[in-house]
N, C-alpha and C positions, 0 to 999 in steps of 0.2 A: 743231217741238217734238219729234217722234219721233226726229230725228237727234241732238238734244242729249241726249235720254235714252239713246240707244244709245251715245253717246260716254262718258257718265258710267258706264254699266254696264261698258263695256270697260275704262275706266281703273281702276275698282274691282276688276275681275277680275284685271287684270295686276298691280296693286299687291298684291293678296292673294297671288298666286302668288309674287312676288318677296320678299314680306315673310316668308314661311315659311322658317325656318332649315333648311338641309340637314343640320344636326347633330342634328335631332330636336326634338320639341316641348318636351322637358324641359330643353333647353340654354338657360341663362339668362345666359351670359357675353356681355358687350358685344363686338361684332364688332371694334372698334378695338384690342382687346387682342391680336389676332392679325393682322389685315389692315390694309392701307392703302387709301384710297379710289381711288387711281389704277389699282390692279391687284389684284384679289382673290386672285390666285395668289402674289403677292409678300407675304411675311410681314412684320409689323411688327417692327422691330429690338428693341422691348421684349419681344416674345414673351409667350407664356402661361407663367406660373410653375407648372410641373408639380410642383414640390416641395410645393405646398400641397394637392395631391390625396392620395388614399389610396395612391398609388404614386409615391413620389419617384424621380426619375431619378438613380441613383448608379452608379458603376462603369461597366461596359460599356453599360448601358442609356442612359447619357447621350450616347452617340454613335450610337445606332441611328436609322435613318430612321423618322419617325412612322408611315409606311404599313406598316411591319413589324408593328406592334402594332395599328394602326388601319386595317385594310383597307377599311373604309367610313368615311363622314364622321360617323357617329353614335358619338361617343366614349363615350357611356354604355354601349355594348354591348361595349366592350373588356374582355377577360378578364385576370385578374391572377394566376392560378395558373401556376407555372413550367411545368407539363406542358402548358398551353394553347399555349405557343409552342415549347417544347423537347421533342424526342423523348426518351422514357425509354430511355436507352442501357443501363440495367440490367435491362430487360425484366421489371419487376415484382419483382425479387429483393430490393429494399430499399424503404424508405418512399417514397411519392410526395411527401413533404415535402422537396424538394430542398435547402431552406435549412438542414437539419440538417448537411449536409456542404459545400455549395457557397455561395459568396458572389457577388454581382453583379460584384465586382472581378475574379474569376478562377474558372475551373472547377476549378483545382487545389485539392485538399482539404488544408487546413492544420491541421485539428484531429482527426487520426486517433486520437490517444491519448484525447482527450476523448470521442469517440464510443464507443470500446471501454469506457471507464469507465462510461458511461451504460448500456450493455447488460450490465454486470456482469462484464466480463473485462478487467481492467486489463493494459496492455502493460508488464510489468516484467521485469527480468532479461533472459534470452535472448529472451523474446517481444518485447522492445522493438526488437531489431535483426533479427528474423527477416523473411525475404521474405514478403510478403502471400500469394503463391501457394502457400506451403507449407501453409497452412490453408485458404485460399480457392482451391480447385483451378481454378475457372473465372474467376479474377480477370483473366486475359489477355483474356477476352471481355467484361470489364466486368460480369460477373454475380457477385453476392455472395449465394449461397444461404445460408439460415440453417443454421449448423453448431453442433454441440454445444460447450458451454463446459467440459465435464468433461475432465480430463487424458486419460482412456482413449481418447476419440474420436480424438485425434491421436497418442497415444503407445502404442497397443496393441502395436506391433511391439517396443517396448522391454520391455514387461511379458512378452509371450510369449517374447521372446528369452532370458529367464532360465530357461525350462523346461529341466530336465535338468542344470542347473548347481547348485553348492552353495547358491546363493541363489535356488533355484526359488521364485518369489514365490507361486505357487499352493500348493505343498506346505507352505510355511512359514506359510500362512494370511494372507499380505499381500493386502489388498483392492486394488481398482482406483482408489481415491481417493488418487492418488499424492502429493498435497500433504501428506498426513499425515507422510510421511517426507522428501519432497523439497521444496525451497524454490523457489517460483516466482520469487522475486526474485534467485535465484542464477544463475550462468552455467554450471553443470554439475550432473550428477545427484548429486554427493556432498554438496551443501549440504543440511543438515537442514531439515525443514519446520516445520509448526506444532507438532510434538511428538508423536512416536510414543508410544503408551501403553506404558510400560516396566514395567508390573506392579509388583513389589515393590521395584524399583530406580528410583525417579522421577528423571528427568533435570532436576535443579534446580541452581542456582548454578554451581559449577565443573564440574559433570557435563553441562551443556548444551553439548556440543561435537560436532564431527563424529564420526559413527559409527566411522570408521576409526581414531580415536584409541584406542578400546578393542578393537574388532574388527579387529585389526591384519592379519589374514589376508584380510580382505574377505569372510569367510564368516560368515553370520549364523544358520545352523541350529543351531550348538552354543551352549548357554547358558554364559555366563561366570560365574565366581565373583563373588559380591557382597561378599566381604570386602575391606576397604580395601587390605590389604597385597598383594593380588593385582595391584594396579596401582601402589601407592604404597610398596612396600617400600624402594625406593631412597631416597625422601625420609625414611623412618623411620630408615634406617641413617646417613644423612648429617647428621641433625639433631644439633647440639652444644649448643644452648642451650634447654632442657637436653639433655644427651646421652641419647637414648632407650634406646640399647643398654645402656650401663653402668648406667643407673638402672633397668633391667629394666622399662620401661614395657610395658604390654600392647599388642598389635598391633590392638586394637579401637579404631581411631583416632577413631571417633565419640564415644568417651567424653570427649574433650577438644575435638575439632574438628567444624566443620560444613562443608557443601559451599560455603557462602558465602565463607569466608575461613579459610585455614590458620593465620594468625597470631593469630587470636582464640580463646583457650581457653574452652571451655564446661564445664570440669571442675567438678563440684559439690563444693566444698571444705567446705560447711556441716556435713557429717556428721563431719568431723574438727576443723575450726577455722574459724569464720565470718570469713574474711579481709576481707569488705566492711565490717565494723564497725570503728570507731575509725580508726586510721591504717594498717591492715594490708593495704590494697589495693595491694600492691607486686608486683614480679616474683618468680617462683618461686625464683630463685637467691639472693634476699636472705635467705631463711630456710633454704633447702635448699642449704647450702654444699657438701655432699658429693654430687657429681654421680652417684656410683655407687650411692647408696642414699638414696632419697627418704623412707625411713622415719625417717631422722635429720634433725633440724631444730635450729635454734638461735634463741634469743631475745636473745642477748647480743652481738650485733654492735655495732660502733662507732657505727653510725648509729641504733641502736634502744635496747635496754634494758641497755646495758653497766654502767650505774651503778645498776641496780635493786637492791632489798633482797634479802637471802637468796640472793646469787649462789652461795653454796656448795651450794645445792640444784640448781644447773644449770638447763638449759632445761626439763627434765622437771618440776622443782620449780615453775617459773612456770606450766606448763600444768596442773599438778595443782590450782591455785587459780583460774587465769584461763582457763577453758575457753571463755568467750564473747567473748574478745578485747577486753574492757573492764575497766579497773582496778576492782578490788573485787568482780568477778563470779566 
């Protein structure tokens, strides 16, 4: 009787030992999902579907030997952070969130522009083609220390290089916020930026041009004249419809023109004759047929009032009664 009891206890003990999973007490997956009965070390061709776990095997992870990530047979203890398996080659100079830059498919960073956009420094213009090492001095060592995103932190030499020149930025009161005058999306320093505060001469419409167009000598210390003819005298002299010179038009161009469009006249005709009433919204030369004197006008052209009454009174006669451009007024 004692022998039978000893055999039962031994069988129970051996069974309990072998029934315990080497993968941990919490491991609930059926053994046949991974093993075959003839040899525990030979895996079942159906294999375990790793993609149903919290760590799908994609990219290079799909070809790594299981033991690389699971050094023990307790799979629940496997770590899932990149830095748990991969050495931080950047030595703490960037985020430990490797997936911001790297993908399992390859270590090569393919979203450099997107990363810079996220940190508030878009790679545009010359910055899009610049060598990384020009800004990240330790890039060759795979270290990317946090650097300033202001222009001056990289372009101090350009700013200081103006000292003693006619464009001495410090003497002229130019700040170190370079983008006020220089355009980050451009490919050279001459491209205008967000808009330099131009005081009494705002750079709007046709005046929003490269600085060198007006500051032809490249020297910005001397204030330029704000009168239109200081830049546009040639246009004034060359205009023939109507001829500004012979008509003795004033050179205060803003009386008729805006910076938006030279061809659109803004001359206020209402104090003389409200041409927008009736059918009088016509070109200047329709009524002012004498290009040398715009004080002279006619109402009796072939296309207008040639057959009007009291023509013996002339155009001045028409105007004496019809000052508001409507019949009977």
